[in-house]
N, C-alpha and C positions, 0 to 999 in steps of 0.2 A: 626687238624680238621677244616673243612671248616666253615667259619663264615657266618652268615646271609647276611652280606654286600657283600659277594662275589658271591651270587646267581645271575644268569643272569637277566638283565632288558630289553635288546633290545632297540628298538626305544621308545622314550617317547610318551606316549599317556595318555589322560585324561580318567578316568573311565567313563563308560556309566552311565548317570544319571538315577535315579529311582524316578521320581516325584510322582509315585503312592503310595509311602511310605512317611511318615512324614519326615524321615531323614535316614541316613545310618544305625544308630543303629537299628531302626525298621526293616530295610531291612535285616540286619544280623540275627536278631532274627527269622524273618519269614523264611528265606532260610535255617536255620539250625535247626529249631524246630523239624523236622522229621528225622534228620540224626545225630545229636550230642546230647549226654546226657546233661541234664540240668546242672549238676555240672561243667562239662567241659566248656560248653558255658558261664556260669556265670564267671568262672575263667578267660577265655579269655577276656571277656568284663569288668573285674574288678568290677563286681557287685555281689550282693547276689543272691541266687536262688530265693528268694521271689521277689526281684526287677525285675529280668528278667522274671519270671513267670507272674508278674503283667503286664508288657508291652505286653507279648504274649496274655494274656487274653484280654487286651484292644483292640487288633485287631481281637478278635473273634476266636483266635486259641484254639482248645480244649486242655484239659490237656494232657501233653506229654505222648505218649505211651512208653512202655518199649522198650528201644533201646539197643540191644545186642552190646557189645563192639566190637564184630567181624565185625559188619556192616561197621566200618571205614575201615577195611582191604578190605572188598568186594566192597566198594563204594567210594573210595578216589577220583576217577575222578569226580564223581558227586559233591562231596564236594568242590573240587578245582574249577570246573567250576562255581558253584553257588557263590563262594566267590572271584573269581579272580578279579572282578572289585570293590570289597568292602573292602578287608582287605590286609594289607601288609604281606610280607613273614613271619615275626616273628609270627603274629597271625595265619596265615595258618598252620605253623608248630605246634603251640599249639593245634589247632583244631584236627590235625591228629596224634598228639603225635609223630612227626618226629623231628629229628635234621636236621641241614642244610645239612649234608652229605647225608641223606636219601632223602631229597628234591632234591638235585642235581642229585642223581642217578636216581630218578623217571623221572625228566625232560629230562635227557640225554638218558636213556636206556629203558624206559617203553613205547614201541610202539609209539614213536614220540610225546610224551606228550607235549613237548615244542612247537612243530609245531602245534599241535591241539589247543593249547592255544594262538596261534598267534605269536609265537616267540618274544613276548614282554610282560612285566608285567606292567599293569597300575600303575601309582604312587598313591598309596592309603595311606591316613593318618591313624594312629591307631584309632580304634573305641572303646570307653569306655562308660560304663553306665553313664548316667546323667538323672535326672528327666525330663520328657517331659514338654515343655511349653504348654500354652493353645491351640496354633495353632496345635501343634502335637497331643494333646489329641483329638481335634475336628476331625482331619483327621483320627485318629485311630478309632474313633467311626463310621465314615463313612465306613471304611474298615470292622469293626465288623458287621455292618448291611449287607453288601454284603456277608461276610463269613457266617453269619447266614442263608442267603438265599440259598447259593450254597453248603456249607459244611455240613449243618445239615439236618436231616430228609430225608436222601436218602432212597428211596424205592427200594432197590436192591434185586433181586432174589438170594437166597442162601447166604452163608457166604461171608463176605468181606475179601479179601486177603490183607495182609500187605506186604511191600517190602520184597523180598527174600523168601516169603512163598512157592514159587515154589520149592525151595530146599527141604523144608520139604515134599512137595507133592511127589517129587521123592523119598525121603527117606522112605516114607510110602508105596510106590508102591511095587509091587512084586519084590523081589530082588534075585530071583533064575534064573539061566540060563535056557533058553527054551529047551536046549538039552545038551548032554554031552559035556564038553569043550574039546578042542584039547590039545595037549601037550603044555607046557608053552609058552603062547604068540603067538603061530603059528596057522594060519588058514589053514584048508585043502582046502579052496576055492582058485583056482589059481589066481583069481582076488582079489583086495583089494579095500575097500571103506572106506575112512578116513575122519574124521571131527575133528575140535578143540572142546574140552569140553566146553559146553555151558556157564558155570559159573566159569571157571578158569581164575584168573587174569593173566596178560601177563608178567609183568616185571621180576619177580623172583619167578615163581610159586612153586618152590620146597622148598622154605624157609618157616618155620613156619608150620601152620596147613592148608595151602591153599588147598592141595589136598583132605582134608576131605570134601571140598565142592562138591566133586564128589561122590554122594551116590551110593550104589549098585543098587538101583532102577533105577537110570538113566542109568547105564551101562546095566542093563537088558533090558531096553526099546531100547537102541541103538542096542543091539544084535538082538532083535526081529525085528528091522527095517532093518537088514542086514548090519549094520555097523560093520566092523571087525578090525578097527584101529582108534586110536586117536593120535593126535600129540600135542607137547608142545615145547616151545623154551627153550634153555639153552645157557650158555656161557661157553666155554671149560675151560677157566682159572679160573672159579669158581667151576669147578668139578674135576680139576686135578691140583696138586701143581707143577707148573712149576718153576724151580729153579730161573730164573730172577725175578719172581713176585709171590712168595709164599703167600704173604698176601691176594691176591685176592681169594685164595682157603681155607681160614681159616674155612669157614662153609661148605666145601665140604662134610664132613661126614654126616651132616644133610641132605644136598640135595640128596646125593646118597641113604641114608636110605629111604627118602621119595619116591624117584623114584623106589626103589625096592618094597616098599609097594604098590605103584600104579600099577606097572607091575604085581605083584602077584595077586592083586584084579582083574585087567582087564583080566588076563589069565583065570579066572574062567568062564568068559563069552565069551571066544574065541576071545578076542579083543587084538590086539597088541598095544604097545606104541612105537611111532616113535619120535625121537628127531629132532628138527630143530636146527642145529649148523651152524651159519653164521660166518665162521672163516677164518683166525684168526682175532680177534677183534683188532682194533687200540688201541694204548697206548698213554697216555698223554705225553707231551713234556719232563717233568722231568725224565721219565723213560729212555729216550735216552741220558740223561747226563751220566748215568752209563753204558748204553749199546749202544753206538753210532753205532756199527757195525750191529745192527739189524734194523736200521731205513730204511724205504723204500722210497716212493715217497716224493717229496719236500713238506714241510708243507704248508697248505692253511688255510685261515680263512673261516669257514663255514658261508657264508653270509645268508643262509636260516635260520639258527638257532641262530646265534649270540653267540654260545657256544665257548669255548676255542679251539684253534688250536689242531688238532690231526695229528698223522703221522701213516701211515700203517706199520705194521710189514712186513719186506721183506721176502716173502716166498721162495726166492732163497737162503736164508742163511741156513746152516746146522742146527743151533740151532732152528730156527722156524720150519723147516721141521721135526725135531725130536719131537718138541712139538706137532705138528699135529698128527703124527703117534702114539706116545706114549700116548698122551692125550686121543685119541679115544680108543686105546687098554685098557687103564686104565678104561675108562667108561664101556666098554663092559665086562671087567673082573669083575668089581664090581657089574654090573647089567647084569648077563649073559643071562637073558631071554628078554632083551631089543629087540624090534622088528626090529630096524634099525635106520637110520638117513637120513635126506635130507639136502642139502646145497643149498644156492643161492650164486653164485660167484659175481654177479653184482646186488647188492641191494642198499638200502640207507645207509648201513654201509660201512665203509672204511675197506675192508677186504684184499685187495692186492694192488699192485702198479698201477693197471689199473682200479680199481673198480669205481672211480668217473669220469673217463675220457673216457667215452664210445666212441670207434672208434678212439682214438688217443693214442699215446705212449709218447707224448711230455713231460709229467711230471713224468713219471715212473723213478725209480732209474736206474743208468747205468747197474747194473746187470740184471734187468728185461728187460730193453730196448733191450739188446743184445739177449735175448732169445725169446721175443715176447709174447703176451698175450695168445696165444693158448697153448704154452708149459707150461707157468706159471700156468694157470688155470687147465689144465689137471693134472699137477703134484699135485696140492692141492687135487684134487679128488682121485688120485692114493694113496696118502699118507693116507688119511682118510679111504678109503676103505680097505687099507692094515691093518690099525689099527683094524678094525672090524675082519678081518680074523686072525690076530695075536692072537686075544683073543679067537680064536676057535669058533666064532659066525657065523651063517648062516644068520644074519640079513640083511635086505635090505639096499642097498646104492642107494640113489635117487638124481640125479642131476636135480634141478629145473632151467630150462632155463631162465625163467622170462625175464629180459631185457638184456641178453647176446647179445652183438652187432652181427648182422647178419654176417658180414664178418669173424668173428672169429669162428662161430659155427662149420663149417666142421672140422677145425683143432682141436677144443676141443672135439667134440663128437667122432671123429675118434680115439682119444687117451684115451678115458675113459675105466676103467676096464670092463671086459666082463660081470660082474654081474650087471652093472648099469641099473637102470630104468631112462629113460629120461622123465621128467615131464614138460609139456608145458601148458600155459593158453589156454584153448580150444577155447574160443570165440574171442581171439585176431585177429583183422583184418577182422572179419565178416562184410559184408556190411549192412548198414541199411538206411532206409528213414523214416524221421519223418516230416510230413508237407512238407515244401519246402526245408528241410535240407537233404543232402545226405552225409553220412560219413562212418566211420568204427568203430567197437567196439574197445575200449582200453582194458577194463577188468571189472570184476564185473557186468556182464550183465545176467539177466534172461529174460528181455524183448526182447533182440536181440539174436537169437538162433545161437550157433556155431555148428561145429568148423569153424574157419577161415582158410584161405589159409596158413598163416604163420605156424600155428600149424600142419596142414597136412604135410607141408614140413619138419618140425622139426621131426615129428614122422617117416616120410619116411627116413630121414637121419639116424635116430637112428637104424632103421631096417636094413639099408644097412650095418651098422657096427655090426649087430648081437645083438643089445641091445633091452631091453624091453621098452614099452611105457606106459605113464600114462597121464591123463588129469586133470588139475585143473579147476574146475568150481564152481559156486555157485548154489546149488540145493534148499536150504531152503529159504534164503533171500540174500540180497546183499546191497551194499551202495545205491542202488536205493531206498530202504526202509529198514533200519536196525533195527528199533525200534519195530517190531513185530517178533515173533520167526519164522514164515514162511509166505511166500506170496502165497496165494492159487491160483496160475496161473499154475496148474499142467501140462497142455498140453504142455506149452513151455518148462518146465523142462523135460518132457518125450521126446519131439522132440530132445532136445539137447542130452540126454542120448542115444537115439536110434541112432542118427547120429554118435556119438563118438564110440559106440559099432560097428557100421558098418565100422568105420575106423580101426577096429582091436585093439583098445586100451583096456588094461586089468586092469589098475590101475586107481582109481578115488579118487582124493582129492576133496571132495564135499563141503568144506568150507575153507576159511581162518579163521580168528578169529571169524567171525560172521557166524551164520547159523548152530550151533551145537545142537539145540534143537530137540528132537525126533518129527517127523512130517510125514504126508503123503508124503511130498516131498522126504525125505530121504528114506522112504520105497519104493518109486517108483524106486529108483536106483537098488534095489535088483531084480526087475522084469526082468531087461534086462540082468541078468546073467543066466537066466533060458533057458533051451532048451526044446521044440522049442521056439524061440524068439517070444514074443507077439508083436502085433502092439501097438502103443502108446495108442489108445483108449482101447484096451484089458488090457494093463498094468494099466491104470487108473481105469478101472472097477474092476480089481483084488484087488487093494488097497482099493477101496471104499467098495467092498464086505466084506472084512475082518473087516473094521472099522464100517460100518453102516448097514450091512445086505442086503439081496437080494432085498427087497422092496425099500429101500431108495437109494441104490447105484446108479441106473441109473439117479435119480434126481440130486444127488450131482455131478456126472460126468458132467451133463449138465451145472450146475452152474460153475464148474471149467472151462469148455470150454468158457462160457461167460466171465469169469474173464480173461482168457488167451487172448481172442479177444480184451479185453479192454487194457491189459497191454502192447500190442505192440504199444500203443500210447505214452508210456513214452518217454519224450524227452532225449534219452540216450546220454550221453557223460561222460567221467570220471570226467570232471570238474563239471558237474551238480551233479554227484553222491557224490563227495567229498565236494562241497561247497554250494550246494543248501539247502533249509530249509525243504526238504520233510521228513527227518527222525525226525525232531523236531515237524513238523506240527504246531498245534495251540499253542504249548508251546513257540514258538519263539515270542519274544516281538515285538511290532510295535512302530514306532517313527514318530512324526509329522514333524520332520525336519531330513534331512540326517545326519547320525552319522559320515560319512567320514571314517568309519572303514572298513577294508578289511575282507571279510569272511575267516575263517580259515578251514583247512581240518577237516571235520567231527567234528567240535568243535562249533564255534560261527558263524552262518550265518550273524548275524546283519541284515542290510538292503541293502546289497551289491548286488543288482540285476545284475549289470554289470558282476560280477564274477559268480553269480549263473548260468547265462544263457549260459555260455561257447560259443559255435559257433552259437547258435540260436539267431535270432532277438528277441527283446522284444515281438513283436506281436506273432511270432511263439511259443515262450516259453510259453506265457500265454495261447495261443490257445491249445497247446498240453496238458497242465495240465487240462484245462477246458474240453477238449474232453475226456481225460483219466477218469476224475471224472464222467462225464456223462455216459460213457459206463460202467465203473466199478459199478456204482449204479445199473445197471440192474442185474448183477450177485449177488450183495449184497441183493437186494430185493428178488431174487429167493432163496438164502440161508435162508433168514428170513422166507419165505413162507414154505420151507421144514421143518424148525424147528417147526413152528406152527402146521403143519400137522403131523409130526412125531417127537415129542419132545424127545430129548436125549442130554446128555452132549456132545457127540461126534459131533453131528450136530451143537449144539450151539457154540462149539469152532470154527467151520468153519465160521459160521455167524459172530461171534465176531471178528475174524481176518479180514474177508472181510470188515466189517464196520469200524474197526480201520484204515485199509488201505485207505478206502474211505475218512475218516476224514482228513488224512494226505494229500491226493491228492487235496481235495477241499480247504483245508487251504492254501496249497502252491499256488494254483491258486488265492486265495483271496489276499495273501501277495504280489504276483506279481502285481496284479491290484491295490492294495492299494498304492504301491510305485509309480505306473504310474500316479494315479489320485490325490494323496494327496495335490499336489501343486495348483491344478486348479479346482477340482470338490469335494467340501466338502460334498455334499449330497451323492455322490457315496462312498466316504471314510467312512462316518458314517454308511451307510448300511453294508459295509464290516465289520466294528467293531462289529456291532450287530450280524452278522453271525459268526464271530470268537468267540464271547461269547457262542453262542449255541454249536459250535463244541468243544470248550474247556470243556464245561460242560458235554457233552456226552462222550468225551474221558475220563474224570475223572471217570465216571461210569464204563467204560470198564476196566480201569486200576485197579479199586477196585475189579472187578470180576476176573481178571487174572493178577497176579503180574509179568508175563513175559513181558507184554506190556510195552514198554519204555526201556527195558533192552537189553544190548549188552555187550559181555564179556570184551572188552578192554576199552570201554567208560563208562561201568556200566549204571546207569540209566540216559538216556537222559532227562527224565522228570519223576516226581512223582506227585501225586495229588496236592500238594501245588504249584508246578510250573504251573500247569494248572489253579489253582485258582489265582495265580499271574497274569497270562495272562488276566483273567477276570478283575482284578483290573486295569491292564494296559489299557485295552480297555475302561473301564468305566471312567478312568481318562482322556483319550483322548476325549471321548464324552463330558465330563463335561467342558473341557477347549476349545474345538474347536469353 
C-alpha cells in the first residue's frame, strides 16, 4: 500500500499566509466548520469536541449544522482546496477518511486534480489543538464582532438553502416522464442533445452510492428541457477484468450494477447514457516488468504534474487490441441498454504511442512508428466500435476530434467505422475582437459564437466519408463563469445553436462536466430541432413563454438580449477562462504583497495577474471586465424591475443569476485594479477593499437563497458562505493594517 510519504509534493512552496486569522489552528477550524463533522475535526486536531467548539464560538461561528457524512463524498475538492495550504497530507487524509492510495488515485485520475491544485503541495506542519494565547483571543473577538455583523440577522426572503439542498429540491420535483418513454435508452429523435449530470462526481462515479445523487426529478427536468442523453466517464480496466491486470477490476461488478441501475432509470425518461472511455489507459512502470512486450512509447517524466513516469500500452500489440475489443464487448453485454460511448484519442491522458506527441512520431515505439498515427488511431476506433457490435448493441460510437493533429485527420476519419459520429468543438477557431485584441476562440466560449472554420472543415470531412456529425459546445455555462448554473445570455447561445443547425449537425454535446443544470439555455437547444425552424428571437420567446407566461415573456427576452449584448465584452481566451478569478469572484483573497505563486487551472487564481490576462494587456484586461460589468448591470436592473412588477420564483431565478454574474464580473475588475494600484495608490486600494466587502456580503445572501450558486460538478463548491465571510475578514484585515 502506498504510504503518505510517497504522495507527490512537486516544487517546494510556502503556504499562503492567513493573517486575518489568529493562527493556522483557527483557520483550520473556520474553513472546516461547515464541511467536516465536529467529532472528525476534533480527532484530526487532537482536541476535544468542547475545545474545538469553544474556538469556533470565539470567532463568532454559529453552532455547527448537521453535516451529512455523504457531503465529504460530494465535496472533497472543496475540502482539499480549503485545506491545501493549511494541513499536511496525513491530516487531509484523516479529514476525508481516505488512505494514501485513495489520495493518490484522486490526484492522478480525478479530472486533473493535481494540476488544479498547482502540481505542488505546500509544506504544511501538522496542526493540533492548543489553548489560544491572549493575542489570539483578542483577534478572535474582533473576528466574532465582524461575524456577528455579517453572518447574523440576515433578512432573506424565503427559506435559507444549505449546501447541496438543490439535490433535495430536484428530488422533490415531479419525477414522472412528461410523455411515454421510448424503448430502453433509445430516443426516437434523430438528433441527440447530451449533458454531464449536474452533480455527479467525476473521478470514479460508478463506485459507491454516487449515482443516487442523480434524482428522478432531475432526470424529469432534463427530459422536459429536451435533453435525451447524459454522459459519464469510466476506465475500461476497472469495468473488465483484463488478464494482465485483473486487480484493477476487482470492483467491476459494483460499477456495472450501478451503471445498469442508472441506465434503467434514465430510460424511463427517454434519456440515453453514453460512456466516455479514454482508452487504453497508461500503466505504471512496474506493470511492464512483467509484460515488457506491451510497452509502447518511451517513458517520459510528466513535468506538468510531477507524478511518476507512465508508459502507454502499445495498441499495435494483439493483447492490447483484444483488451479493447473484448473489454467494450463485455461492457455492452453486461449493460445491454447502454446508449453508446465516445472516445478522445488525443487528450491529456497517455492513451497510445502518439497521444502526447502531437504532430510527431519521434517518441512512438518502433511498431507504431512503422504504421503511422492515422492507422494506429483508426484501429483503436475500429476495435472499440466492433466491441459494441459484437455485443449485439446498436449503441452510438462517437469519435471526439478534440486536439487530434490536423495533418492526421483525413487519414483517421477516412478509416473510421461507418456508424461513427464525428464530434468537434464547435467554436474552435471562431474569430473574436475584444478591445484592441484580435484572436480566435480556443474552447469553452459562450461569449464568442461558433462554429469556427476548423469545425466546419472537420464536419465536411466526416460527411465526405459518409459519417454523421456532432457539435460540442457549452450552452448553460462555461469556464468563462462556472460558478452559476447558467449564464442568462440566451441570444448568444441561440445564435450558436442556429448556426450549428444550419451547418447540418445533428448531435449536440451541450456541456463538458459543467453546465448540466436544467435551465432555459438547455431548453433553447430543443427549439432548433423543431420544424419549421424558429429564428433565434422566436426560439427565445418560445422558451420564455413556457417559463414566464405571455405577459412577462417579452420583457424577459429583452433582458436576455441586454445581457447577451454585454457578454460579448468578456475578454475571452482559454487562459483567461482557466486561470482568471472570475469564477471565484469575491471569494478570491487579496494580498498586500505579491505572493509569487502561479495561478492554477480552475483552482487557485492567487494574485497572478500576468497569467490571468493571457494575451490581453493589463489595461485592456481591466477595461474589458469593467465594460462587461457596466453593460451587464443594465440587463440585471431590468431583470430586477421585471421581478418587482411581475413577482414569481421563475423571474426571481433569472434576476438572481444575472446579479450573481454581475458580482463576479465586478469583483474581477476590482481584483485586477487592486493588483495594479496596491503598490502606489493606497487610497484606491482601500476603496476597492470596501467594495469587495459589499460584493462578498451580497453574494453570501444569494448563495443562501440558491445552493447551486458556487457549485460545479468536478470542483464542487468554489465557495460557500464561510468563504465569502473569510473574504470580508481578509479585506478588513488589510484595511486595518494598511
